[in-house]
VOPAGU-2260 file (C-alpha; in pm, 1 decimal, decimal comma):
REM VOPAGU-2260
SITE   aa  ch    i         X         Y         Z
SITE  UNK   A    0      -5,9      -2,4       2,6
SITE  UNK   A    1     138,3     345,6     -96,8
SITE  UNK   A    2      68,3     678,5      71,4
SITE  UNK   A    3      10,7     982,7    -138,5
SITE  UNK   A    4      33,4    1329,9      -1,2
SITE  UNK   A    5    -116,9    1622,0    -216,8
SITE  UNK   A    6    -140,9    1983,6    -146,9
SITE  UNK   A    7    -476,7    2149,4    -253,1
SITE  UNK   A    8    -667,4    2464,3    -179,1
SITE  UNK   A    9    -892,4    2491,3     111,3
SITE  UNK   A   10   -1189,5    2541,9    -123,3
SITE  UNK   A   11   -1114,3    2228,0    -318,7
SITE  UNK   A   12   -1068,8    2019,3       2,6
SITE  UNK   A   13   -1408,4    2148,4     129,2
SITE  UNK   A   14   -1574,3    2065,4    -201,2
SITE  UNK   A   15   -1421,8    1708,5    -204,4
SITE  UNK   A   16   -1514,9    1655,7     153,8
SITE  UNK   A   17   -1876,7    1753,4      82,3
SITE  UNK   A   18   -1895,2    1513,5    -213,6
SITE  UNK   A   19   -1762,4    1222,4      -0,3
SITE  UNK   A   20   -2015,1    1306,6     266,2
SITE  UNK   A   21   -2293,8    1309,3      10,9
SITE  UNK   A   22   -2185,3     969,7    -116,9
SITE  UNK   A   23   -2150,0     839,5     240,5
SITE  UNK   A   24   -1778,9     749,8     210,6
SITE  UNK   A   25   -1469,3     883,4     370,8
SITE  UNK   A   26   -1269,4    1153,2     190,7
SITE  UNK   A   27    -975,6     905,0     153,7
SITE  UNK   A   28   -1219,0     650,2     -10,0
SITE  UNK   A   29   -1359,7     896,7    -254,0
SITE  UNK   A   30   -1010,4    1004,6    -359,6
SITE  UNK   A   31    -922,5     633,8    -410,5
SITE  UNK   A   32   -1241,9     581,3    -615,5
SITE  UNK   A   33   -1151,1     884,8    -834,6
SITE  UNK   A   34    -792,6     764,2    -893,6
SITE  UNK   A   35    -935,0     416,0    -979,0
SITE  UNK   A   36   -1161,4     563,2   -1241,5
SITE  UNK   A   37    -859,3     716,7   -1419,6
SITE  UNK   A   38    -769,8     380,3   -1552,9
SITE  UNK   A   39   -1119,8     297,8   -1677,0
SITE  UNK   A   40   -1169,7     556,4   -1941,3
SITE  UNK   A   41   -1463,3     479,0   -2176,1
SITE  UNK   A   42   -1406,5     282,9   -2488,0
SITE  UNK   A   43   -1267,4     530,0   -2734,4
SITE  UNK   A   44   -1428,0     352,4   -3041,8
SITE  UNK   A   45   -1770,7     345,2   -2884,0
SITE  UNK   A   46   -1745,2     714,6   -2783,0
SITE  UNK   A   47   -1629,3     817,6   -3128,1
SITE  UNK   A   48   -1917,9     615,0   -3284,8
SITE  UNK   A   49   -2174,9     773,6   -3045,7
SITE  UNK   A   50   -2050,7    1121,4   -3138,5
SITE  UNK   A   51   -2065,3    1052,3   -3501,3
SITE  UNK   A   52   -2428,2     922,0   -3462,4
SITE  UNK   A   53   -2519,4    1232,2   -3265,6
SITE  UNK   A   54   -2378,4    1453,9   -3536,4
SITE  UNK   A   55   -2560,3    1264,6   -3808,0
SITE  UNK   A   56   -2892,9    1287,1   -3613,7
SITE  UNK   A   57   -2846,2    1658,0   -3555,0
SITE  UNK   A   58   -2783,9    1723,0   -3925,1
SITE  UNK   A   59   -3111,6    1555,1   -4015,4
SITE  UNK   A   60   -3321,4    1782,5   -3783,4
SITE  UNK   A   61   -3476,9    2073,8   -3935,5
SITE  UNK   A   62   -3623,9    2210,7   -3622,8
SITE  UNK   A   63   -3901,7    2118,8   -3388,5
SITE  UNK   A   64   -4263,2    2206,2   -3467,0
SITE  UNK   A   65   -4583,3    2169,9   -3266,4
SITE  UNK   A   66   -4899,4    2152,4   -3468,4
SITE  UNK   A   67   -5146,5    2302,3   -3435,8
SITE  UNK   A   68   -4991,3    2629,5   -3306,4
SITE  UNK   A   69   -5141,0    2719,9   -2980,6
SITE  UNK   A   70   -5170,4    3078,5   -2866,2
SITE  UNK   A   71   -4949,4    3151,6   -2559,1
SITE  UNK   A   72   -5237,8    3281,6   -2364,3
SITE  UNK   A   73   -5441,0    2965,0   -2441,3
SITE  UNK   A   74   -5143,0    2745,4   -2349,3
SITE  UNK   A   75   -5108,0    2912,1   -2005,5
SITE  UNK   A   76   -5475,3    2967,4   -1967,7
SITE  UNK   A   77   -5415,3    3325,4   -1875,6
SITE  UNK   A   78   -5696,5    3534,0   -1775,2
SITE  UNK   A   79   -5912,2    3237,7   -1666,3
SITE  UNK   A   80   -6055,1    3202,7   -1316,4
SITE  UNK   A   81   -6105,3    2863,4   -1180,0
């Protein structure tokens, strides 16, 4: 087992401590979890394919339309008393 000492700002330490508390783990365990995730990057090929598919889909979109067009007042029922 190795020990790692790192100097960080007070603000960054506080943020890290809050996150660990939200997750219900110690700060040390959360740092270990973060370091472990460094070695498990997403599959580059899958990520590249997903980005290409998103670009393809966005290029086919011409905009979003809602038919029939509803007046804003009618949509929010402004001026109506219930």
